C-alpha positions as MATLAB code, in Angstrom:
seq = 'XXXXXXXXXXXXXXXXXXXXXXXXXXXXXXXXXXXXXXXXXXXXXXXXXXXXXXXXXXXXXXXXXXXXXXXXXXXXXXXXXXXXXXXXXXXXX';
ca = [
      22.826  -15.134   14.893;
      20.701  -13.961   17.812;
      17.092  -12.835   17.467;
      17.012  -10.335   20.338;
      19.455   -7.839   21.771;
      18.893   -9.091   25.328;
      20.294  -12.462   24.250;
      23.766  -11.084   23.503;
      26.132  -13.207   25.581;
      27.986  -11.653   28.470;
      31.644  -10.817   28.030;
      33.664  -13.991   28.540;
      37.427  -14.109   27.913;
      37.175  -17.915   27.975;
      35.692  -17.820   24.449;
      39.204  -17.004   23.234;
      40.831  -20.398   22.845;
      44.156  -21.693   21.557;
      46.094  -18.716   22.924;
      49.714  -19.696   23.220;
      53.112  -18.094   23.510;
      56.713  -19.276   23.583;
      57.352  -17.247   26.754;
      54.680  -18.255   29.246;
      50.918  -18.142   29.402;
      49.263  -15.150   27.723;
      46.481  -13.191   29.431;
      43.156  -12.639   27.682;
      41.186   -9.487   28.533;
      38.021   -7.803   27.274;
      38.653   -4.564   25.359;
      35.345   -3.306   23.933;
      31.964   -3.896   22.310;
      31.238   -1.700   19.282;
      27.859   -1.666   17.553;
      27.489   -0.754   13.899;
      24.489    1.357   14.983;
      22.078   -0.498   12.738;
      19.036   -2.545   13.617;
      17.621   -5.576   11.856;
      20.357   -6.735   11.830;
      22.743   -5.125   14.282;
      26.347   -6.257   14.264;
      28.407   -5.994   17.436;
      32.170   -6.398   17.225;
      33.520   -7.626   20.547;
      37.286   -7.252   20.961;
      39.611   -9.097   23.327;
      43.344   -8.609   23.808;
      45.850  -11.422   24.223;
      49.032  -10.279   25.985;
      52.124  -12.357   26.711;
      54.428  -11.918   29.736;
      56.742   -9.638   27.680;
      53.908   -7.222   26.865;
      53.437   -8.314   23.270;
      49.782   -8.049   22.358;
      47.325   -9.005   19.667;
      43.629   -8.170   19.376;
      41.026  -10.741   18.402;
      37.411  -10.041   17.523;
      34.145  -11.856   17.932;
      31.304  -10.840   15.587;
      27.815  -10.983   17.117;
      24.826  -10.495   14.798;
      21.433   -9.612   16.270;
      18.438   -9.826   13.922;
      14.942   -9.430   15.358;
      12.773  -12.007   13.592;
       9.903  -11.962   16.095;
       6.781  -10.249   14.759;
       4.968   -7.764   17.005;
       2.023   -9.051   19.004;
      -1.193   -7.416   20.125;
      -3.272   -8.558   23.042;
      -6.556   -6.875   23.902;
      -7.225   -6.915   27.634;
     -10.970   -6.437   27.394;
     -13.560   -5.444   24.878;
     -15.015   -1.998   25.347;
     -18.548   -1.194   24.126;
     -18.797    1.776   21.806;
     -21.515    3.568   19.885;
     -21.077    5.522   16.707;
     -23.726    8.205   16.804;
     -22.243   11.005   14.765;
     -21.792   11.494   11.061;
     -18.377   11.579    9.461;
     -17.656   14.307    6.961;
     -15.597   13.510    3.938;
     -13.070   16.203    3.169;
     -10.613   16.401    0.334;
      -7.410   18.340    0.789;
];
């Protein structure tokens, strides 16, 4: 699980391991990244294809979960002096 979207790993066909075929070496290629559209967490399904020399193909998926667990931060650059010199009116609606 990742805690920030910018940490999603780059596409890398080398993450697909143990590909094998009885008719030569298959080729692994990136197909797509599809987000579930959610946040906190967001799930991205990354799909690769594995194709043998005869054109037979399978698709494999990698599930990437991104969950932002970092709380927001506030930093005040400088303190500004202020005066409260007017009265506040209380109104009920």
